[in-house]
DOZA-788219 format. One record per residue (C-alpha): residue in three letters; x, y, z. Coordinates in Angstrom, 1 decimal. Example, Ala and Ser with C-alpha at 12.3 -4.5 7.8 and 13.67 -1.06 7.14 Angstrom:
# DOZA-788219
REC   aa       u       v       w
REC  ALA    12.3    -4.5     7.8
REC  SER    13.7    -1.1     7.1
END
This chain:
# DOZA-788219
REC   aa       u       v       w
REC  MET  -137.6  -154.1   116.0
REC  ILE  -137.6  -157.3   117.9
REC  VAL  -140.4  -159.8   117.1
REC  LEU  -141.5  -161.9   120.0
REC  ASP  -143.1  -165.3   119.5
REC  GLY  -142.3  -166.9   122.9
REC  TYR  -139.6  -169.1   121.7
REC  GLY  -136.6  -167.2   120.4
REC  LEU  -135.8  -164.4   122.9
REC  SER  -132.1  -164.3   123.6
REC  PRO  -130.4  -162.5   126.5
REC  GLU  -128.9  -160.2   123.8
REC  GLN  -132.3  -159.3   122.5
REC  LEU  -133.6  -158.8   126.0
REC  SER  -130.6  -156.6   126.6
REC  ALA  -131.4  -154.5   123.5
REC  ILE  -135.0  -154.0   124.8
REC  ALA  -133.9  -153.3   128.3
REC  PHE  -130.8  -151.2   127.9
REC  ASP  -131.2  -149.7   124.4
REC  GLY  -135.0  -149.2   124.3
REC  GLU  -135.4  -151.4   121.3
REC  ARG  -139.0  -151.6   120.1
REC  VAL  -141.0  -154.8   120.0
REC  GLU  -143.9  -156.4   118.2
REC  VAL  -145.6  -159.7   118.5
REC  ALA  -145.5  -162.3   115.7
REC  ALA  -148.8  -162.5   113.8
REC  ASP  -149.1  -166.2   114.4
REC  SER  -148.7  -165.7   118.1
REC  VAL  -151.5  -163.1   118.2
REC  ALA  -153.8  -165.6   116.5
REC  THR  -152.9  -168.4   118.9
REC  LEU  -153.3  -166.4   122.1
REC  GLY  -156.6  -165.1   120.9
REC  ASP  -157.8  -168.6   120.4
REC  THR  -156.7  -169.6   123.9
REC  PHE  -158.3  -166.6   125.4
REC  ASP  -161.6  -167.2   123.8
REC  ARG  -161.5  -170.9   125.0
REC  VAL  -160.9  -169.8   128.6
REC  GLN  -163.7  -167.3   128.5
REC  ARG  -166.1  -170.0   127.2
REC  TRP  -165.1  -172.4   129.9
REC  GLY  -165.5  -169.6   132.5
REC  GLU  -169.1  -168.9   131.4
REC  GLN  -169.8  -172.6   131.4
REC  ARG  -168.6  -172.9   135.0
REC  VAL  -166.0  -175.5   134.0
REC  PRO  -163.9  -176.0   137.2
REC  ILE  -160.4  -174.5   136.4
REC  TYR  -158.1  -173.0   139.0
REC  GLY  -158.0  -169.2   138.8
REC  VAL  -160.8  -169.1   136.3
REC  ASN  -163.7  -169.7   138.7
REC  THR  -161.9  -170.5   142.0
REC  GLY  -160.1  -168.7   144.7
REC  PHE  -156.3  -168.5   144.7
REC  GLY  -153.7  -170.4   146.6
REC  GLU  -155.1  -172.0   149.7
REC  LEU  -158.5  -170.7   148.7
REC  ALA  -158.6  -172.9   145.6
REC  HIS  -161.5  -174.9   147.2
REC  VAL  -163.8  -171.9   146.9
REC  VAL  -165.9  -171.7   143.7
REC  VAL  -166.5  -168.2   142.3
REC  GLY  -169.4  -167.6   139.9
REC  PRO  -168.9  -166.2   136.4
REC  GLU  -170.6  -162.9   137.4
REC  TRP  -167.4  -162.1   139.3
REC  GLN  -165.0  -162.8   136.5
REC  THR  -163.4  -159.3   136.4
REC  GLU  -163.7  -158.6   140.2
REC  LEU  -161.9  -161.9   141.0
REC  GLN  -159.0  -160.9   138.7
REC  VAL  -158.8  -157.3   139.8
REC  ASN  -159.0  -158.2   143.5
REC  LEU  -156.0  -160.6   142.9
REC  LEU  -153.9  -157.7   141.6
REC  ARG  -154.9  -155.3   144.3
REC  ASN  -154.5  -157.6   147.3
REC  HIS  -151.2  -159.1   146.2
REC  ALA  -149.5  -155.7   145.3
REC  THR  -147.6  -155.7   148.5
REC  GLY  -144.1  -154.6   147.3
REC  VAL  -142.0  -152.1   149.3
REC  GLY  -138.6  -150.6   149.1
REC  ALA  -136.7  -149.1   146.3
REC  VAL  -138.2  -149.7   142.8
REC  PHE  -136.3  -151.4   140.0
REC  ASP  -134.6  -149.1   137.6
REC  GLU  -136.0  -148.7   134.1
REC  VAL  -133.6  -151.2   132.6
REC  VAL  -134.6  -154.0   134.9
REC  THR  -138.3  -153.0   134.6
REC  ARG  -138.2  -153.2   130.8
REC  ALA  -136.6  -156.6   131.1
REC  ILE  -139.4  -157.8   133.4
REC  LEU  -142.0  -156.4   130.9
REC  ALA  -140.4  -158.2   128.0
REC  ALA  -140.0  -161.4   129.8
REC  ARG  -143.7  -161.5   130.8
REC  LEU  -144.8  -160.5   127.4
REC  ASN  -142.7  -163.3   125.8
REC  CYS  -144.3  -165.8   128.1
REC  LEU  -147.8  -164.7   127.4
REC  VAL  -147.4  -164.7   123.6
REC  ARG  -146.7  -168.4   123.7
REC  GLY  -150.5  -168.8   124.0
REC  TYR  -150.8  -171.2   127.0
REC  SER  -151.6  -168.6   129.6
REC  GLY  -155.0  -167.3   128.6
REC  ALA  -154.1  -163.6   128.3
REC  SER  -156.1  -161.6   125.8
REC  PRO  -154.6  -159.8   122.8
REC  ALA  -155.6  -156.6   124.5
REC  VAL  -153.3  -157.3   127.5
REC  VAL  -150.5  -158.2   125.2
REC  ARG  -151.0  -155.1   123.2
REC  MET  -150.8  -153.0   126.3
REC  LEU  -147.5  -154.6   127.3
REC  VAL  -146.2  -153.8   123.8
REC  GLU  -147.4  -150.2   124.1
REC  PHE  -145.6  -149.9   127.5
REC  LEU  -142.3  -151.0   126.1
REC  ASN  -142.5  -149.0   122.9
REC  ARG  -143.8  -145.8   124.5
REC  GLY  -141.6  -145.9   127.5
REC  VAL  -144.3  -146.4   130.1
REC  HIS  -142.6  -148.2   132.9
REC  PRO  -144.5  -149.5   136.0
REC  LEU  -143.0  -148.7   139.3
REC  ILE  -142.0  -152.1   140.7
REC  PRO  -140.8  -152.4   144.3
REC  GLN  -137.9  -154.8   144.7
REC  GLN  -139.1  -156.5   147.9
REC  GLY  -142.0  -158.8   148.2
REC  SER  -141.5  -162.0   146.1
REC  LEU  -141.0  -165.5   147.4
REC  GLY  -140.4  -166.8   143.8
REC  ALA  -142.8  -169.6   144.5
REC  SER  -146.2  -169.1   143.0
REC  GLY  -144.4  -166.9   140.6
REC  ASP  -143.2  -163.3   141.4
REC  ILE  -146.7  -162.4   142.5
REC  SER  -146.1  -159.1   144.2
REC  PRO  -143.7  -157.4   141.8
REC  LEU  -145.8  -158.6   138.8
REC  CYS  -148.9  -157.2   140.4
REC  HIS  -147.2  -153.8   140.4
REC  MET  -146.3  -154.4   136.7
REC  ALA  -149.9  -155.4   136.0
REC  LEU  -151.9  -152.7   137.8
REC  PRO  -151.2  -150.0   135.2
REC  ILE  -152.7  -152.2   132.5
REC  ILE  -156.1  -151.7   134.2
REC  GLY  -155.4  -148.0   134.9
REC  GLU  -154.3  -148.5   138.5
REC  GLY  -150.9  -148.2   140.2
REC  ARG  -148.0  -145.9   139.3
REC  VAL  -145.6  -145.6   136.4
REC  VAL  -142.6  -143.5   135.4
REC  HIS  -143.0  -141.8   132.0
REC  GLY  -140.7  -139.2   130.6
REC  GLY  -138.7  -139.4   133.9
REC  VAL  -141.7  -138.4   136.0
REC  HIS  -143.5  -140.7   138.5
REC  ARG  -147.3  -140.5   137.9
REC  ASP  -150.5  -142.3   138.4
REC  SER  -151.0  -144.7   135.5
REC  ALA  -154.5  -143.6   134.7
REC  GLY  -153.4  -140.1   133.7
REC  VAL  -150.6  -141.4   131.5
REC  LEU  -152.8  -143.8   129.7
REC  ALA  -155.3  -141.1   129.1
REC  GLU  -152.7  -138.8   127.6
REC  LEU  -151.5  -141.5   125.3
REC  GLY  -154.9  -142.5   124.2
REC  LEU  -154.7  -146.0   125.8
REC  GLU  -157.8  -147.6   127.1
REC  PRO  -157.3  -149.5   130.4
REC  VAL  -158.0  -153.2   129.9
REC  THR  -161.0  -154.9   131.4
REC  LEU  -159.8  -158.3   132.6
REC  GLY  -161.5  -161.5   131.6
REC  PHE  -161.4  -164.9   133.2
REC  LYS  -157.8  -165.8   134.4
REC  GLU  -156.1  -162.7   133.0
REC  GLY  -155.0  -161.3   136.3
REC  LEU  -153.5  -164.7   137.2
REC  ALA  -151.9  -165.0   133.8
REC  LEU  -150.1  -161.7   134.3
REC  ILE  -148.6  -162.4   137.7
REC  ASN  -148.3  -166.2   138.2
REC  GLY  -144.8  -166.6   136.7
REC  THR  -141.1  -166.1   137.1
REC  SER  -140.8  -163.1   134.9
REC  ALA  -139.6  -160.6   137.5
REC  SER  -136.8  -162.9   138.7
REC  THR  -135.9  -163.9   135.2
REC  GLY  -135.9  -160.4   133.8
REC  ALA  -133.7  -159.1   136.7
REC  ALA  -131.5  -162.2   136.4
REC  ALA  -131.0  -161.7   132.6
REC  VAL  -129.9  -158.1   133.2
REC  ALA  -127.4  -159.3   135.9
REC  LEU  -126.1  -162.0   133.5
REC  VAL  -125.5  -159.5   130.7
REC  ARG  -123.7  -157.1   133.1
REC  ALA  -121.7  -160.1   134.6
REC  GLU  -120.5  -161.3   131.2
REC  ALA  -119.3  -157.8   130.5
REC  LEU  -117.4  -157.7   133.8
REC  LEU  -115.8  -161.1   133.0
REC  ARG  -114.5  -159.8   129.7
REC  LEU  -113.1  -156.7   131.5
REC  ALA  -111.5  -158.9   134.1
REC  VAL  -109.8  -161.0   131.4
REC  PHE  -108.5  -157.7   129.7
REC  LEU  -107.3  -156.2   133.0
REC  SER  -105.5  -159.4   133.9
REC  SER  -103.5  -159.1   130.7
REC  LEU  -102.4  -155.7   131.8
REC  TYR  -101.7  -157.0   135.3
REC  VAL   -99.4  -159.7   133.9
REC  GLN   -97.5  -157.1   132.0
REC  CYS   -97.2  -154.6   134.8
REC  LEU   -95.8  -157.2   137.1
REC  ARG   -93.5  -158.7   134.4
REC  GLY   -95.2  -162.1   134.5
REC  SER   -94.2  -165.1   132.5
REC  THR   -96.3  -166.0   129.4
REC  ARG   -95.7  -169.7   129.8
REC  ALA   -98.6  -170.1   132.2
REC  PHE  -101.0  -169.4   129.2
REC  ASP   -99.5  -172.0   126.9
REC  ALA  -102.3  -173.8   125.0
REC  ARG  -101.0  -177.4   125.6
REC  GLY  -101.2  -177.2   129.3
REC  HIS  -104.7  -175.9   129.4
REC  GLU  -106.0  -178.4   126.9
REC  LEU  -104.6  -181.2   129.1
REC  LYS  -106.8  -179.8   131.9
REC  GLY  -109.7  -179.9   129.5
REC  HIS  -112.2  -177.3   130.8
REC  PRO  -113.6  -175.1   128.1
REC  GLY  -113.7  -171.9   130.1
REC  GLN  -110.1  -172.2   131.1
REC  ILE  -109.0  -172.9   127.5
REC  ALA  -111.0  -169.9   126.3
REC  VAL  -109.5  -167.5   128.9
REC  ALA  -106.0  -168.7   128.2
REC  ALA  -106.4  -168.2   124.5
REC  SER  -107.7  -164.7   125.0
REC  LEU  -104.8  -163.8   127.3
REC  ARG  -102.3  -165.1   124.7
REC  GLU  -103.8  -162.7   122.1
REC  LEU  -103.9  -159.8   124.6
REC  LEU  -100.3  -160.3   125.6
REC  GLU   -99.0  -160.5   122.0
REC  GLY   -96.4  -157.8   121.3
REC  SER   -95.8  -156.8   124.9
REC  ALA   -92.3  -155.7   125.8
REC  LEU   -92.9  -156.3   129.6
REC  THR   -93.8  -159.9   129.8
REC  ARG   -91.1  -162.5   130.3
REC  GLU   -90.6  -165.7   128.3
REC  HIS   -90.0  -168.8   130.3
REC  VAL   -86.8  -169.7   128.4
REC  ASP   -85.4  -166.2   129.3
REC  LEU   -86.0  -166.9   133.0
REC  MET   -84.3  -170.3   132.7
REC  ASN   -81.3  -168.7   131.1
REC  GLU   -81.1  -165.9   133.6
REC  ILE   -81.2  -168.4   136.5
REC  SER   -78.5  -170.5   134.8
REC  SER   -76.3  -167.5   134.3
REC  ARG   -76.6  -166.4   137.9
REC  THR   -75.9  -169.8   139.3
REC  GLN   -73.5  -171.5   136.8
REC  ASP   -70.4  -171.0   139.0
REC  SER   -72.2  -171.9   142.3
REC  GLU   -72.6  -175.1   144.1
REC  GLY   -75.2  -176.3   146.6
REC  VAL   -78.2  -174.3   147.6
REC  VAL   -78.2  -170.9   145.9
REC  ASP   -80.7  -168.0   145.8
REC  ALA   -80.9  -167.1   142.2
REC  GLY   -83.1  -164.1   142.9
REC  VAL   -85.3  -165.0   140.0
REC  TYR   -88.7  -166.7   140.3
REC  ILE   -89.1  -169.4   137.6
REC  GLN   -92.9  -169.0   137.9
REC  SER   -95.3  -166.3   138.9
REC  ALA   -97.6  -166.0   141.8
REC  TYR  -101.1  -167.4   141.5
REC  THR  -102.9  -164.1   140.7
REC  LEU  -100.7  -164.0   137.5
REC  ARG  -100.2  -167.7   136.8
REC  CYS  -103.7  -169.0   137.6
REC  VAL  -105.9  -166.5   135.9
REC  PRO  -107.3  -169.1   133.5
REC  GLN  -108.0  -171.5   136.3
REC  VAL  -109.9  -168.8   138.2
REC  LEU  -111.7  -167.0   135.4
REC  GLY  -112.3  -170.2   133.5
REC  PRO  -114.7  -171.6   136.0
REC  ILE  -116.5  -168.2   136.2
REC  HIS  -116.8  -168.3   132.4
REC  ASP  -118.3  -171.8   132.5
REC  THR  -120.7  -170.9   135.4
REC  MET  -122.0  -167.9   133.4
REC  ARG  -122.5  -170.2   130.3
REC  TYR  -124.6  -172.5   132.5
REC  CYS  -126.6  -169.5   133.8
REC  ARG  -127.1  -168.3   130.3
REC  ALA  -128.6  -171.6   129.2
REC  VAL  -130.9  -171.8   132.2
REC  LEU  -132.1  -168.2   131.8
REC  THR  -132.6  -168.5   128.1
REC  ARG  -134.8  -171.6   128.6
REC  GLU  -136.7  -169.7   131.3
REC  LEU  -137.2  -166.7   129.1
REC  ASN  -138.8  -168.9   126.5
REC  SER  -140.9  -170.9   128.8
REC  SER  -144.6  -171.2   129.8
REC  ASN  -144.0  -170.4   133.5
REC  ASP  -147.4  -169.9   135.0
REC  ASN  -150.4  -172.0   136.2
REC  PRO  -152.6  -173.5   135.0
REC  LEU  -151.5  -173.9   131.4
REC  ILE  -154.3  -174.1   128.9
REC  PHE  -154.6  -176.8   126.3
REC  GLU  -157.3  -177.8   123.8
REC  THR  -159.7  -179.2   126.3
REC  ALA  -160.4  -178.1   129.9
REC  GLU  -159.7  -181.6   131.1
REC  GLU  -156.1  -181.4   129.7
REC  SER  -155.3  -178.1   131.5
REC  PHE  -152.0  -178.4   133.3
REC  HIS  -152.4  -177.7   137.0
REC  GLY  -148.8  -177.8   138.1
REC  GLY  -145.9  -175.6   139.3
REC  ASN  -144.1  -174.0   136.4
REC  PHE  -144.3  -170.7   138.2
REC  HIS  -141.8  -172.0   140.7
REC  GLY  -138.5  -170.1   140.5
REC  GLN  -136.0  -172.7   141.7
REC  TYR  -134.1  -172.9   138.4
REC  VAL  -133.7  -169.1   138.3
REC  GLY  -132.9  -168.9   142.1
REC  MET  -130.1  -171.5   141.9
REC  ALA  -128.8  -170.0   138.6
REC  CYS  -128.5  -166.6   140.3
REC  ASP  -126.9  -168.1   143.4
REC  TYR  -124.3  -169.7   141.1
REC  LEU  -123.9  -166.4   139.3
REC  GLY  -123.4  -164.6   142.6
REC  VAL  -120.6  -167.0   143.6
REC  ALA  -119.0  -166.4   140.2
REC  LEU  -119.2  -162.6   140.6
REC  THR  -117.8  -162.8   144.1
REC  GLU  -114.9  -164.8   142.9
REC  LEU  -114.3  -162.3   140.1
REC  GLY  -114.1  -159.6   142.8
REC  VAL  -111.8  -161.8   145.0
REC  LEU  -109.3  -162.0   142.1
REC  ALA  -109.5  -158.3   141.4
REC  GLU  -108.9  -157.4   145.1
REC  ARG  -105.9  -159.8   145.3
REC  GLN  -104.4  -158.3   142.1
REC  ILE  -104.9  -154.8   143.5
REC  ASN  -103.0  -155.9   146.6
REC  ARG  -100.0  -157.2   144.7
REC  LEU   -99.9  -154.0   142.5
REC  VAL   -99.7  -151.6   145.5
REC  ASP   -97.8  -153.7   148.1
REC  PRO   -94.3  -152.4   148.1
REC  HIS   -93.1  -155.9   149.2
REC  LEU   -94.7  -157.6   146.3
REC  ASN   -95.0  -155.2   143.3
REC  GLY   -91.5  -155.6   141.8
REC  GLU   -90.2  -152.7   139.8
REC  LEU   -93.3  -150.6   140.7
REC  SER   -93.1  -147.8   143.4
REC  ASP   -94.6  -148.0   146.9
REC  PHE   -98.4  -148.0   146.5
REC  LEU   -97.8  -146.8   143.0
REC  ALA   -96.9  -143.3   144.1
REC  LEU   -95.5  -141.3   141.2
REC  ASP   -93.0  -139.5   143.4
REC  ASN   -92.3  -138.6   147.0
REC  SER   -93.3  -141.8   148.6
REC  GLY   -94.2  -141.2   152.2
REC  LEU   -95.3  -137.7   151.5
REC  SER   -97.7  -139.4   149.0
REC  SER   -99.5  -142.6   149.8
REC  GLY  -100.2  -143.2   146.1
REC  LEU  -103.2  -145.3   145.5
REC  SER  -103.2  -147.1   148.8
REC  GLY  -106.6  -145.7   149.8
REC  THR  -108.2  -147.4   146.8
REC  GLN  -107.3  -150.8   148.1
REC  TYR  -109.4  -150.1   151.2
REC  LEU  -112.4  -149.5   149.0
REC  ALA  -111.8  -152.7   147.1
REC  THR  -111.2  -154.8   150.3
REC  SER  -114.3  -153.5   152.0
REC  ILE  -116.4  -154.4   149.0
REC  ALA  -114.8  -157.8   148.8
REC  ALA  -115.9  -158.5   152.4
REC  GLU  -119.5  -157.3   151.6
REC  ASN  -119.6  -159.6   148.6
REC  LEU  -118.9  -162.6   150.8
REC  ASP  -122.2  -162.0   152.6
REC  LEU  -124.1  -161.4   149.3
REC  ALA  -122.7  -164.7   148.0
REC  ALA  -124.6  -166.8   150.5
REC  PRO  -127.3  -168.6   148.6
REC  ALA  -130.9  -167.4   148.8
REC  SER  -132.5  -170.4   147.0
REC  VAL  -132.2  -172.7   149.9
REC  LYS  -133.8  -170.4   152.5
REC  THR  -137.4  -171.6   152.1
REC  LEU  -140.1  -170.5   154.5
REC  PRO  -143.7  -171.7   154.1
REC  SER  -146.5  -169.2   153.4
REC  ASN  -150.1  -168.9   152.1
REC  GLY  -151.6  -171.2   154.8
REC  GLY  -149.2  -174.0   154.0
REC  ASN  -150.0  -174.1   150.3
REC  GLN  -146.6  -172.5   149.4
REC  ASP  -144.7  -174.8   151.6
REC  ILE  -141.4  -174.7   149.7
REC  VAL  -140.4  -171.6   147.9
REC  SER  -137.3  -170.4   145.8
REC  MET  -136.6  -166.9   146.9
REC  SER  -135.5  -166.4   143.3
REC  LEU  -136.0  -162.7   143.2
REC  ASN  -133.8  -162.3   146.3
REC  SER  -131.2  -164.2   144.4
REC  ALA  -131.5  -162.1   141.3
REC  ARG  -131.4  -158.9   143.3
REC  LYS  -128.2  -160.0   145.1
REC  ALA  -126.6  -160.7   141.6
REC  LEU  -127.5  -157.2   140.5
REC  THR  -125.9  -155.7   143.6
REC  LEU  -122.8  -157.9   143.1
REC  CYS  -122.5  -156.6   139.5
REC  GLU  -122.4  -153.0   140.9
REC  ASN  -119.9  -154.0   143.6
REC  VAL  -117.6  -155.9   141.3
REC  GLY  -117.7  -153.1   138.7
REC  THR  -116.3  -150.7   141.4
REC  MET  -113.6  -153.2   142.3
REC  LEU  -112.6  -153.6   138.7
REC  ALA  -112.5  -149.8   138.3
REC  VAL  -110.0  -149.7   141.2
REC  LEU  -107.9  -152.4   139.6
REC  ALA  -108.1  -150.5   136.2
REC  GLY  -107.0  -147.2   137.9
REC  CYS  -104.0  -149.1   139.6
REC  LEU  -103.1  -150.6   136.2
REC  PHE  -103.3  -147.2   134.5
REC  GLN  -100.9  -145.8   137.1
REC  ALA   -98.6  -148.8   136.8
REC  GLY   -98.6  -148.5   133.0
REC  HIS   -97.6  -144.8   133.4
REC  LEU   -94.7  -145.7   135.7
REC  LEU   -93.4  -148.5   133.4
REC  GLY   -94.0  -146.7   130.1
REC  ALA   -97.2  -147.3   128.1
REC  GLN   -95.2  -147.8   125.0
REC  ARG   -93.9  -151.1   126.4
REC  LEU   -97.5  -152.5   126.7
REC  SER   -99.1  -154.9   124.2
REC  PRO  -101.0  -153.1   121.4
REC  ALA  -104.3  -154.0   123.0
REC  ALA  -103.2  -152.7   126.4
REC  ALA  -101.6  -149.6   124.9
REC  ALA  -104.8  -148.7   123.1
REC  TRP  -106.8  -149.0   126.3
REC  HIS  -104.2  -147.0   128.2
REC  SER  -104.2  -144.2   125.6
REC  ALA  -107.9  -143.9   125.6
REC  LEU  -108.1  -143.8   129.4
REC  ALA  -105.3  -141.1   129.4
REC  GLY  -107.8  -138.9   127.6
REC  GLN  -110.1  -139.1   130.6
REC  VAL  -107.7  -139.2   133.6
REC  THR  -104.2  -138.3   134.5
REC  ALA  -101.9  -140.3   136.6
REC  TYR  -102.7  -139.7   140.3
REC  ARG  -100.5  -137.1   142.2
REC  ASP  -102.6  -136.1   145.2
REC  GLU  -103.9  -133.1   143.4
REC  ALA  -107.6  -134.1   144.1
REC  PRO  -109.5  -136.7   146.2
REC  VAL  -108.8  -140.1   144.7
REC  TYR  -112.4  -141.0   144.5
REC  GLN  -112.6  -138.6   141.5
REC  MET  -110.2  -140.7   139.6
REC  VAL  -112.0  -143.9   140.6
REC  ASP  -115.3  -142.5   139.4
REC  ARG  -113.9  -141.5   135.9
REC  VAL  -112.2  -144.8   135.5
REC  ARG  -115.4  -146.6   136.4
REC  GLU  -117.4  -144.6   133.8
REC  PHE  -114.7  -145.3   131.2
REC  ALA  -114.4  -149.0   131.9
REC  LEU  -118.0  -150.0   132.4
REC  ARG  -119.9  -147.7   130.1
REC  GLY  -117.5  -145.6   128.0
REC  GLU  -114.8  -146.1   125.4
REC  GLY  -113.0  -148.7   127.6
REC  ARG  -116.0  -151.0   127.4
REC  GLN  -115.8  -150.8   123.5
REC  ILE  -112.1  -151.5   123.5
REC  VAL  -112.5  -154.5   125.7
REC  GLY  -115.4  -155.8   123.5
REC  LYS  -113.0  -155.4   120.5
REC  PHE  -110.2  -157.5   121.9
REC  VAL  -112.0  -160.0   124.2
REC  ASN  -114.5  -162.4   122.7
REC  LEU  -114.7  -165.5   124.8
REC  ALA  -117.8  -166.8   122.9
REC  ALA  -115.8  -166.8   119.7
REC  THR  -113.2  -169.1   121.3
REC  ASN  -115.7  -171.3   122.9
REC  PRO  -119.2  -171.1   121.2
REC  VAL  -122.2  -172.5   123.0
REC  GLU  -125.8  -172.9   121.8
REC  THR  -128.3  -171.6   124.4
REC  SER  -131.2  -170.2   122.6
REC  CYS  -134.5  -172.1   121.9
REC  SER  -135.3  -170.9   118.4
REC  THR  -138.1  -173.4   117.8
REC  PRO  -141.0  -174.5   120.0
REC  CYS  -139.6  -176.8   122.6
END
């Protein structure tokens, strides 16, 4: 059970709610606070105190005053006429993240939502009632209005949900569960939708997935160095400390641990001695036939994955603050005159963080594609066979086809990496004259996670094949454990079946199965470079 108070929700907790179905409850103090705020707003509404969204129109219609007799109609109309989402709906993981993000914002007690609305969100999460939220329709400006309308409509018995795997009208599901639709009071419709929770929830899911992909990339890079007989000197601690970037230092430290005990890597002093022995009787310019240092995809892994690690740390800090923020408008204080009529609903922080995350994910894929290329290229892959064919090269093309998949996705990712947060277009009669497109950024990050996951699966399959060719017993203990576990799921490829079947099984193993557990056991970048990102007290 995760207790929400609006201040201490971490990405890990959100992940547990979203991915694992962890139950939630609201802290008792938070229930009392939001009840007091709700009562205050209702009193001001009845007294006709001018407050945006309580007794005014919305957006560019803020100059229109609406009498208290229309308190519920005003809020319901807002939900109905802004529920304009289209396209594919978010999966249940992202939907749960959106619900939890909005709930955590409301329980802070500055939005004016009632205990009844908050209880309904808790019931949705704990009973698996998931609103159908279309992915298209948000500007990330006055909050994620459209997707959050689709989230909110089932609270009042409208809209559609998925429950027990079946898409249904919400009214029927609520009736079966004994849940009474909420009658909205002053500002409650606005409180539900006027925030960044769709962008932030989706972005947090993308971040958790991206961090897992980074750990996998570090682990696979250690196998890559072994399968191409790379030098370990490139990961020496002293050199990385002189550069000084924490992510680079952390990645190099992890690689040193992962490579420990390998019989395939080369020590720098051995390379020096081999060159000396081959050239000691020669004069002038001599081709020793031995490279004293490795190519960039082996030697520069910390310098490539390190910035990705640091970028993800930055995104984590931004998203953690946003998860634990009051991100709607207006914010309610002790007196009506103090109410904050501002723009905390604006998604620029989330949009830019997701754009940075998208660049990081794209670069993760770039490295993977280049590593795949060196593994299969018969001109570059050293002791390995042509395109990693086990036998009969020419009759068999080995794993050459898998590179096409990875390269095509790499090209697609370059388009997805273009930032969305700078593509503002004015809307709402000029009221929303600069927007963040934060949900577009978050959606692209989610797509990039899927794409890079496939690319890393291709790399993993190639490394499994290479390990089979070289002898898995020569791998480091960490790599050997991974190779052995994967050998229980797939066999080395011999043209006995379409190659996509191998890729699919490797992807399942690496991203969701035992391979993910093995990587989690051996790669802990946070342990080598801790960072505080949570907001555990009111801030």
